[in-house]
PyMOL CGO cylinders between C-alpha atoms (Angstrom):
from pymol import cmd
from pymol.cgo import CYLINDER

trace = [
    CYLINDER, 133.19, 50.33, -33.02, 135.04, 47.00, -33.21, 0.3, 1, 1, 1, 1, 1, 1,
    CYLINDER, 135.04, 47.00, -33.21, 137.22, 48.37, -36.04, 0.3, 1, 1, 1, 1, 1, 1,
    CYLINDER, 137.22, 48.37, -36.04, 138.10, 51.39, -33.95, 0.3, 1, 1, 1, 1, 1, 1,
    CYLINDER, 138.10, 51.39, -33.95, 139.12, 49.16, -31.02, 0.3, 1, 1, 1, 1, 1, 1,
    CYLINDER, 139.12, 49.16, -31.02, 141.33, 47.08, -33.33, 0.3, 1, 1, 1, 1, 1, 1,
    CYLINDER, 141.33, 47.08, -33.33, 142.94, 50.21, -34.81, 0.3, 1, 1, 1, 1, 1, 1,
    CYLINDER, 142.94, 50.21, -34.81, 143.63, 51.68, -31.38, 0.3, 1, 1, 1, 1, 1, 1,
    CYLINDER, 143.63, 51.68, -31.38, 145.02, 48.37, -30.18, 0.3, 1, 1, 1, 1, 1, 1,
    CYLINDER, 145.02, 48.37, -30.18, 147.38, 48.26, -33.17, 0.3, 1, 1, 1, 1, 1, 1,
    CYLINDER, 147.38, 48.26, -33.17, 148.58, 51.80, -32.51, 0.3, 1, 1, 1, 1, 1, 1,
    CYLINDER, 148.58, 51.80, -32.51, 149.23, 51.00, -28.85, 0.3, 1, 1, 1, 1, 1, 1,
    CYLINDER, 149.23, 51.00, -28.85, 151.01, 47.76, -29.80, 0.3, 1, 1, 1, 1, 1, 1,
    CYLINDER, 151.01, 47.76, -29.80, 153.51, 49.82, -31.77, 0.3, 1, 1, 1, 1, 1, 1,
    CYLINDER, 153.51, 49.82, -31.77, 154.84, 51.10, -28.45, 0.3, 1, 1, 1, 1, 1, 1,
    CYLINDER, 154.84, 51.10, -28.45, 155.85, 47.65, -27.30, 0.3, 1, 1, 1, 1, 1, 1,
    CYLINDER, 155.85, 47.65, -27.30, 158.26, 46.80, -30.07, 0.3, 1, 1, 1, 1, 1, 1,
    CYLINDER, 158.26, 46.80, -30.07, 160.26, 48.14, -32.98, 0.3, 1, 1, 1, 1, 1, 1,
    CYLINDER, 160.26, 48.14, -32.98, 163.73, 49.45, -33.34, 0.3, 1, 1, 1, 1, 1, 1,
    CYLINDER, 163.73, 49.45, -33.34, 164.77, 52.45, -31.28, 0.3, 1, 1, 1, 1, 1, 1,
    CYLINDER, 164.77, 52.45, -31.28, 165.82, 55.66, -32.93, 0.3, 1, 1, 1, 1, 1, 1,
    CYLINDER, 165.82, 55.66, -32.93, 169.51, 56.14, -33.58, 0.3, 1, 1, 1, 1, 1, 1,
    CYLINDER, 169.51, 56.14, -33.58, 169.83, 58.99, -31.04, 0.3, 1, 1, 1, 1, 1, 1,
    CYLINDER, 169.83, 58.99, -31.04, 166.59, 59.19, -29.07, 0.3, 1, 1, 1, 1, 1, 1,
    CYLINDER, 166.59, 59.19, -29.07, 163.93, 56.61, -28.22, 0.3, 1, 1, 1, 1, 1, 1,
    CYLINDER, 163.93, 56.61, -28.22, 161.10, 58.88, -27.08, 0.3, 1, 1, 1, 1, 1, 1,
    CYLINDER, 161.10, 58.88, -27.08, 159.62, 62.33, -27.54, 0.3, 1, 1, 1, 1, 1, 1,
    CYLINDER, 159.62, 62.33, -27.54, 157.15, 64.42, -25.56, 0.3, 1, 1, 1, 1, 1, 1,
    CYLINDER, 157.15, 64.42, -25.56, 155.16, 67.27, -27.16, 0.3, 1, 1, 1, 1, 1, 1,
    CYLINDER, 155.16, 67.27, -27.16, 152.93, 70.07, -25.89, 0.3, 1, 1, 1, 1, 1, 1,
    CYLINDER, 152.93, 70.07, -25.89, 150.81, 72.00, -28.39, 0.3, 1, 1, 1, 1, 1, 1,
    CYLINDER, 150.81, 72.00, -28.39, 148.07, 74.50, -27.91, 0.3, 1, 1, 1, 1, 1, 1,
    CYLINDER, 148.07, 74.50, -27.91, 145.93, 77.24, -29.33, 0.3, 1, 1, 1, 1, 1, 1,
    CYLINDER, 145.93, 77.24, -29.33, 143.82, 79.95, -27.73, 0.3, 1, 1, 1, 1, 1, 1,
    CYLINDER, 143.82, 79.95, -27.73, 141.20, 82.28, -29.26, 0.3, 1, 1, 1, 1, 1, 1,
    CYLINDER, 141.20, 82.28, -29.26, 139.37, 85.08, -27.50, 0.3, 1, 1, 1, 1, 1, 1,
    CYLINDER, 139.37, 85.08, -27.50, 136.77, 87.01, -29.53, 0.3, 1, 1, 1, 1, 1, 1,
    CYLINDER, 136.77, 87.01, -29.53, 134.74, 89.98, -28.34, 0.3, 1, 1, 1, 1, 1, 1,
    CYLINDER, 134.74, 89.98, -28.34, 132.44, 90.62, -31.29, 0.3, 1, 1, 1, 1, 1, 1,
    CYLINDER, 132.44, 90.62, -31.29, 129.66, 89.78, -32.08, 0.3, 1, 1, 1, 1, 1, 1,
    CYLINDER, 129.66, 89.78, -32.08, 129.66, 88.05, -28.67, 0.3, 1, 1, 1, 1, 1, 1,
    CYLINDER, 129.66, 88.05, -28.67, 132.19, 86.89, -26.11, 0.3, 1, 1, 1, 1, 1, 1,
    CYLINDER, 132.19, 86.89, -26.11, 133.68, 83.59, -27.28, 0.3, 1, 1, 1, 1, 1, 1,
    CYLINDER, 133.68, 83.59, -27.28, 136.70, 81.73, -25.91, 0.3, 1, 1, 1, 1, 1, 1,
    CYLINDER, 136.70, 81.73, -25.91, 138.24, 78.64, -27.49, 0.3, 1, 1, 1, 1, 1, 1,
    CYLINDER, 138.24, 78.64, -27.49, 141.23, 76.84, -26.03, 0.3, 1, 1, 1, 1, 1, 1,
    CYLINDER, 141.23, 76.84, -26.03, 142.87, 73.63, -27.24, 0.3, 1, 1, 1, 1, 1, 1,
    CYLINDER, 142.87, 73.63, -27.24, 145.75, 71.85, -25.56, 0.3, 1, 1, 1, 1, 1, 1,
    CYLINDER, 145.75, 71.85, -25.56, 147.46, 68.65, -26.65, 0.3, 1, 1, 1, 1, 1, 1,
    CYLINDER, 147.46, 68.65, -26.65, 150.00, 66.44, -24.86, 0.3, 1, 1, 1, 1, 1, 1,
    CYLINDER, 150.00, 66.44, -24.86, 151.65, 63.69, -26.87, 0.3, 1, 1, 1, 1, 1, 1,
    CYLINDER, 151.65, 63.69, -26.87, 154.10, 60.93, -26.11, 0.3, 1, 1, 1, 1, 1, 1,
    CYLINDER, 154.10, 60.93, -26.11, 155.98, 59.34, -28.97, 0.3, 1, 1, 1, 1, 1, 1,
    CYLINDER, 155.98, 59.34, -28.97, 158.05, 56.17, -29.24, 0.3, 1, 1, 1, 1, 1, 1,
    CYLINDER, 158.05, 56.17, -29.24, 160.61, 56.15, -32.09, 0.3, 1, 1, 1, 1, 1, 1,
    CYLINDER, 160.61, 56.15, -32.09, 160.27, 53.10, -34.30, 0.3, 1, 1, 1, 1, 1, 1,
    CYLINDER, 160.27, 53.10, -34.30, 163.04, 54.28, -36.61, 0.3, 1, 1, 1, 1, 1, 1,
    CYLINDER, 163.04, 54.28, -36.61, 165.02, 57.53, -36.73, 0.3, 1, 1, 1, 1, 1, 1,
    CYLINDER, 165.02, 57.53, -36.73, 162.11, 59.10, -38.72, 0.3, 1, 1, 1, 1, 1, 1,
    CYLINDER, 162.11, 59.10, -38.72, 158.93, 57.18, -37.76, 0.3, 1, 1, 1, 1, 1, 1,
    CYLINDER, 158.93, 57.18, -37.76, 157.28, 57.75, -34.40, 0.3, 1, 1, 1, 1, 1, 1,
    CYLINDER, 157.28, 57.75, -34.40, 154.25, 55.99, -32.89, 0.3, 1, 1, 1, 1, 1, 1,
    CYLINDER, 154.25, 55.99, -32.89, 152.28, 58.54, -30.87, 0.3, 1, 1, 1, 1, 1, 1,
    CYLINDER, 152.28, 58.54, -30.87, 149.57, 58.52, -28.21, 0.3, 1, 1, 1, 1, 1, 1,
    CYLINDER, 149.57, 58.52, -28.21, 147.96, 61.76, -27.18, 0.3, 1, 1, 1, 1, 1, 1,
    CYLINDER, 147.96, 61.76, -27.18, 145.49, 63.49, -24.94, 0.3, 1, 1, 1, 1, 1, 1,
    CYLINDER, 145.49, 63.49, -24.94, 143.76, 66.71, -26.00, 0.3, 1, 1, 1, 1, 1, 1,
    CYLINDER, 143.76, 66.71, -26.00, 141.38, 69.04, -24.26, 0.3, 1, 1, 1, 1, 1, 1,
    CYLINDER, 141.38, 69.04, -24.26, 139.15, 71.52, -26.08, 0.3, 1, 1, 1, 1, 1, 1,
    CYLINDER, 139.15, 71.52, -26.08, 137.05, 74.11, -24.26, 0.3, 1, 1, 1, 1, 1, 1,
    CYLINDER, 137.05, 74.11, -24.26, 134.52, 76.30, -26.10, 0.3, 1, 1, 1, 1, 1, 1,
    CYLINDER, 134.52, 76.30, -26.10, 132.83, 79.06, -24.04, 0.3, 1, 1, 1, 1, 1, 1,
    CYLINDER, 132.83, 79.06, -24.04, 130.12, 81.31, -25.46, 0.3, 1, 1, 1, 1, 1, 1,
    CYLINDER, 130.12, 81.31, -25.46, 128.54, 83.97, -23.28, 0.3, 1, 1, 1, 1, 1, 1,
    CYLINDER, 128.54, 83.97, -23.28, 124.82, 83.37, -22.87, 0.3, 1, 1, 1, 1, 1, 1,
    CYLINDER, 124.82, 83.37, -22.87, 124.99, 79.90, -24.49, 0.3, 1, 1, 1, 1, 1, 1,
    CYLINDER, 124.99, 79.90, -24.49, 125.91, 76.36, -23.56, 0.3, 1, 1, 1, 1, 1, 1,
    CYLINDER, 125.91, 76.36, -23.56, 129.62, 75.70, -23.18, 0.3, 1, 1, 1, 1, 1, 1,
    CYLINDER, 129.62, 75.70, -23.18, 131.27, 72.61, -24.63, 0.3, 1, 1, 1, 1, 1, 1,
    CYLINDER, 131.27, 72.61, -24.63, 134.29, 70.65, -23.40, 0.3, 1, 1, 1, 1, 1, 1,
    CYLINDER, 134.29, 70.65, -23.40, 135.90, 67.76, -25.27, 0.3, 1, 1, 1, 1, 1, 1,
    CYLINDER, 135.90, 67.76, -25.27, 138.62, 65.44, -24.05, 0.3, 1, 1, 1, 1, 1, 1,
    CYLINDER, 138.62, 65.44, -24.05, 140.11, 63.07, -26.64, 0.3, 1, 1, 1, 1, 1, 1,
    CYLINDER, 140.11, 63.07, -26.64, 142.56, 60.18, -26.48, 0.3, 1, 1, 1, 1, 1, 1,
    CYLINDER, 142.56, 60.18, -26.48, 144.22, 59.31, -29.78, 0.3, 1, 1, 1, 1, 1, 1,
    CYLINDER, 144.22, 59.31, -29.78, 146.83, 56.99, -31.19, 0.3, 1, 1, 1, 1, 1, 1,
    CYLINDER, 146.83, 56.99, -31.19, 148.69, 57.38, -34.46, 0.3, 1, 1, 1, 1, 1, 1,
    CYLINDER, 148.69, 57.38, -34.46, 151.96, 58.04, -36.20, 0.3, 1, 1, 1, 1, 1, 1,
    CYLINDER, 151.96, 58.04, -36.20, 154.35, 60.84, -37.10, 0.3, 1, 1, 1, 1, 1, 1,
    CYLINDER, 154.35, 60.84, -37.10, 156.96, 60.79, -39.84, 0.3, 1, 1, 1, 1, 1, 1,
    CYLINDER, 156.96, 60.79, -39.84, 159.94, 63.18, -40.13, 0.3, 1, 1, 1, 1, 1, 1,
    CYLINDER, 159.94, 63.18, -40.13, 161.32, 63.84, -43.64, 0.3, 1, 1, 1, 1, 1, 1,
    CYLINDER, 161.32, 63.84, -43.64, 165.01, 63.74, -42.81, 0.3, 1, 1, 1, 1, 1, 1,
    CYLINDER, 165.01, 63.74, -42.81, 167.31, 63.53, -39.83, 0.3, 1, 1, 1, 1, 1, 1,
    CYLINDER, 167.31, 63.53, -39.83, 167.30, 65.76, -36.74, 0.3, 1, 1, 1, 1, 1, 1,
    CYLINDER, 167.30, 65.76, -36.74, 169.94, 68.47, -36.88, 0.3, 1, 1, 1, 1, 1, 1,
    CYLINDER, 169.94, 68.47, -36.88, 170.56, 71.22, -34.35, 0.3, 1, 1, 1, 1, 1, 1,
    CYLINDER, 170.56, 71.22, -34.35, 169.50, 74.61, -35.73, 0.3, 1, 1, 1, 1, 1, 1,
    CYLINDER, 169.50, 74.61, -35.73, 167.72, 73.01, -38.68, 0.3, 1, 1, 1, 1, 1, 1,
    CYLINDER, 167.72, 73.01, -38.68, 164.17, 72.71, -40.03, 0.3, 1, 1, 1, 1, 1, 1,
    CYLINDER, 164.17, 72.71, -40.03, 162.64, 69.27, -40.40, 0.3, 1, 1, 1, 1, 1, 1,
    CYLINDER, 162.64, 69.27, -40.40, 159.19, 68.79, -42.01, 0.3, 1, 1, 1, 1, 1, 1,
    CYLINDER, 159.19, 68.79, -42.01, 156.81, 66.11, -40.75, 0.3, 1, 1, 1, 1, 1, 1,
    CYLINDER, 156.81, 66.11, -40.75, 153.37, 64.58, -41.32, 0.3, 1, 1, 1, 1, 1, 1,
    CYLINDER, 153.37, 64.58, -41.32, 151.14, 63.07, -38.70, 0.3, 1, 1, 1, 1, 1, 1,
    CYLINDER, 151.14, 63.07, -38.70, 147.82, 61.20, -38.36, 0.3, 1, 1, 1, 1, 1, 1,
    CYLINDER, 147.82, 61.20, -38.36, 145.81, 59.90, -35.42, 0.3, 1, 1, 1, 1, 1, 1,
    CYLINDER, 145.81, 59.90, -35.42, 142.46, 58.29, -34.56, 0.3, 1, 1, 1, 1, 1, 1,
    CYLINDER, 142.46, 58.29, -34.56, 140.73, 57.94, -31.23, 0.3, 1, 1, 1, 1, 1, 1,
    CYLINDER, 140.73, 57.94, -31.23, 137.78, 58.57, -28.98, 0.3, 1, 1, 1, 1, 1, 1,
    CYLINDER, 137.78, 58.57, -28.98, 136.48, 61.96, -27.82, 0.3, 1, 1, 1, 1, 1, 1,
    CYLINDER, 136.48, 61.96, -27.82, 134.25, 62.55, -24.81, 0.3, 1, 1, 1, 1, 1, 1,
    CYLINDER, 134.25, 62.55, -24.81, 132.14, 65.66, -25.28, 0.3, 1, 1, 1, 1, 1, 1,
    CYLINDER, 132.14, 65.66, -25.28, 130.15, 67.44, -22.58, 0.3, 1, 1, 1, 1, 1, 1,
    CYLINDER, 130.15, 67.44, -22.58, 127.80, 70.22, -23.78, 0.3, 1, 1, 1, 1, 1, 1,
    CYLINDER, 127.80, 70.22, -23.78, 125.98, 70.69, -20.50, 0.3, 1, 1, 1, 1, 1, 1,
    CYLINDER, 125.98, 70.69, -20.50, 122.77, 69.44, -22.11, 0.3, 1, 1, 1, 1, 1, 1,
    CYLINDER, 122.77, 69.44, -22.11, 124.30, 66.06, -22.89, 0.3, 1, 1, 1, 1, 1, 1,
    CYLINDER, 124.30, 66.06, -22.89, 127.39, 63.89, -22.98, 0.3, 1, 1, 1, 1, 1, 1,
    CYLINDER, 127.39, 63.89, -22.98, 128.67, 61.63, -25.73, 0.3, 1, 1, 1, 1, 1, 1,
    CYLINDER, 128.67, 61.63, -25.73, 131.73, 59.56, -26.61, 0.3, 1, 1, 1, 1, 1, 1,
    CYLINDER, 131.73, 59.56, -26.61, 132.57, 59.70, -30.31, 0.3, 1, 1, 1, 1, 1, 1,
    CYLINDER, 132.57, 59.70, -30.31, 135.10, 58.67, -32.95, 0.3, 1, 1, 1, 1, 1, 1,
    CYLINDER, 135.10, 58.67, -32.95, 137.66, 61.36, -33.79, 0.3, 1, 1, 1, 1, 1, 1,
    CYLINDER, 137.66, 61.36, -33.79, 140.57, 61.66, -36.23, 0.3, 1, 1, 1, 1, 1, 1,
    CYLINDER, 140.57, 61.66, -36.23, 143.14, 64.20, -37.33, 0.3, 1, 1, 1, 1, 1, 1,
    CYLINDER, 143.14, 64.20, -37.33, 145.57, 64.56, -40.20, 0.3, 1, 1, 1, 1, 1, 1,
    CYLINDER, 145.57, 64.56, -40.20, 148.26, 67.18, -40.59, 0.3, 1, 1, 1, 1, 1, 1,
    CYLINDER, 148.26, 67.18, -40.59, 151.79, 68.23, -41.12, 0.3, 1, 1, 1, 1, 1, 1,
    CYLINDER, 151.79, 68.23, -41.12, 154.27, 70.88, -40.17, 0.3, 1, 1, 1, 1, 1, 1,
    CYLINDER, 154.27, 70.88, -40.17, 157.88, 71.63, -39.44, 0.3, 1, 1, 1, 1, 1, 1,
    CYLINDER, 157.88, 71.63, -39.44, 160.13, 71.34, -36.42, 0.3, 1, 1, 1, 1, 1, 1,
    CYLINDER, 160.13, 71.34, -36.42, 162.88, 73.93, -35.85, 0.3, 1, 1, 1, 1, 1, 1,
    CYLINDER, 162.88, 73.93, -35.85, 165.55, 72.29, -33.71, 0.3, 1, 1, 1, 1, 1, 1,
    CYLINDER, 165.55, 72.29, -33.71, 166.90, 74.69, -31.10, 0.3, 1, 1, 1, 1, 1, 1,
    CYLINDER, 166.90, 74.69, -31.10, 169.19, 71.91, -29.88, 0.3, 1, 1, 1, 1, 1, 1,
    CYLINDER, 169.19, 71.91, -29.88, 169.69, 68.24, -30.80, 0.3, 1, 1, 1, 1, 1, 1,
    CYLINDER, 169.69, 68.24, -30.80, 166.86, 67.23, -28.47, 0.3, 1, 1, 1, 1, 1, 1,
    CYLINDER, 166.86, 67.23, -28.47, 164.39, 70.14, -28.39, 0.3, 1, 1, 1, 1, 1, 1,
    CYLINDER, 164.39, 70.14, -28.39, 162.40, 71.72, -31.19, 0.3, 1, 1, 1, 1, 1, 1,
    CYLINDER, 162.40, 71.72, -31.19, 159.80, 74.46, -31.65, 0.3, 1, 1, 1, 1, 1, 1,
    CYLINDER, 159.80, 74.46, -31.65, 157.05, 72.99, -33.82, 0.3, 1, 1, 1, 1, 1, 1,
    CYLINDER, 157.05, 72.99, -33.82, 154.36, 74.50, -35.99, 0.3, 1, 1, 1, 1, 1, 1,
    CYLINDER, 154.36, 74.50, -35.99, 151.69, 72.37, -37.61, 0.3, 1, 1, 1, 1, 1, 1,
    CYLINDER, 151.69, 72.37, -37.61, 148.33, 72.48, -39.36, 0.3, 1, 1, 1, 1, 1, 1,
    CYLINDER, 148.33, 72.48, -39.36, 145.82, 69.76, -38.54, 0.3, 1, 1, 1, 1, 1, 1,
    CYLINDER, 145.82, 69.76, -38.54, 142.54, 68.91, -40.20, 0.3, 1, 1, 1, 1, 1, 1,
    CYLINDER, 142.54, 68.91, -40.20, 140.28, 67.20, -37.67, 0.3, 1, 1, 1, 1, 1, 1,
    CYLINDER, 140.28, 67.20, -37.67, 136.81, 65.71, -37.37, 0.3, 1, 1, 1, 1, 1, 1,
    CYLINDER, 136.81, 65.71, -37.37, 134.76, 64.31, -34.50, 0.3, 1, 1, 1, 1, 1, 1,
    CYLINDER, 134.76, 64.31, -34.50, 131.52, 62.47, -35.25, 0.3, 1, 1, 1, 1, 1, 1,
    CYLINDER, 131.52, 62.47, -35.25, 129.15, 63.83, -32.59, 0.3, 1, 1, 1, 1, 1, 1,
    CYLINDER, 129.15, 63.83, -32.59, 125.52, 62.91, -31.95, 0.3, 1, 1, 1, 1, 1, 1,
    CYLINDER, 125.52, 62.91, -31.95, 124.41, 66.27, -33.36, 0.3, 1, 1, 1, 1, 1, 1,
    CYLINDER, 124.41, 66.27, -33.36, 126.52, 65.97, -36.53, 0.3, 1, 1, 1, 1, 1, 1,
    CYLINDER, 126.52, 65.97, -36.53, 130.20, 66.25, -37.37, 0.3, 1, 1, 1, 1, 1, 1,
    CYLINDER, 130.20, 66.25, -37.37, 132.54, 68.78, -35.83, 0.3, 1, 1, 1, 1, 1, 1,
    CYLINDER, 132.54, 68.78, -35.83, 135.24, 69.49, -38.40, 0.3, 1, 1, 1, 1, 1, 1,
    CYLINDER, 135.24, 69.49, -38.40, 137.90, 72.11, -38.76, 0.3, 1, 1, 1, 1, 1, 1,
    CYLINDER, 137.90, 72.11, -38.76, 141.44, 73.17, -39.45, 0.3, 1, 1, 1, 1, 1, 1,
    CYLINDER, 141.44, 73.17, -39.45, 143.76, 74.25, -36.61, 0.3, 1, 1, 1, 1, 1, 1,
    CYLINDER, 143.76, 74.25, -36.61, 147.19, 75.77, -36.50, 0.3, 1, 1, 1, 1, 1, 1,
    CYLINDER, 147.19, 75.77, -36.50, 149.23, 74.54, -33.55, 0.3, 1, 1, 1, 1, 1, 1,
    CYLINDER, 149.23, 74.54, -33.55, 152.41, 75.93, -32.02, 0.3, 1, 1, 1, 1, 1, 1,
    CYLINDER, 152.41, 75.93, -32.02, 154.34, 73.93, -29.47, 0.3, 1, 1, 1, 1, 1, 1,
    CYLINDER, 154.34, 73.93, -29.47, 157.49, 72.34, -28.19, 0.3, 1, 1, 1, 1, 1, 1,
    CYLINDER, 157.49, 72.34, -28.19, 158.87, 68.83, -28.48, 0.3, 1, 1, 1, 1, 1, 1,
    CYLINDER, 158.87, 68.83, -28.48, 161.69, 67.34, -26.49, 0.3, 1, 1, 1, 1, 1, 1,
    CYLINDER, 161.69, 67.34, -26.49, 163.39, 64.03, -27.11, 0.3, 1, 1, 1, 1, 1, 1,
    CYLINDER, 163.39, 64.03, -27.11, 164.97, 61.69, -24.60, 0.3, 1, 1, 1, 1, 1, 1,
]
cmd.load_cgo(trace, "trace")
């Protein structure tokens, strides 16, 4: 747990220094996914992420994020997880209006899970990559794939998610 606190402290410290990006100093992202399944039972899964990023260089961004995952199964216990993460994002190139720009990202943090039968706060991480399509110099439509894992009391929750979202820079 001490190592996690040190790692999160280091990620947060990245926000207090470093060189600003050439054009923008910050970015704000909203990503989400939603699944609704009717067979074999009614299941709903929704995931929403908000992220703030501070440009360290024109390509490297320190990020801090909040995510909310809600898993509803008819006739069974529902599960809600709220996570706070810190990490980094790296763009492979320079931002250009009407252009694609690939990126990779990684984050670690803590996730609070409520299953109705019990609550826990657990270590979580994610690793992924994607591409940003710049609709203007400041705003992009982003698609990414993230591999994630949360170490819960009942075992590990692990998966792969595809996210679609928007990022704006200021």
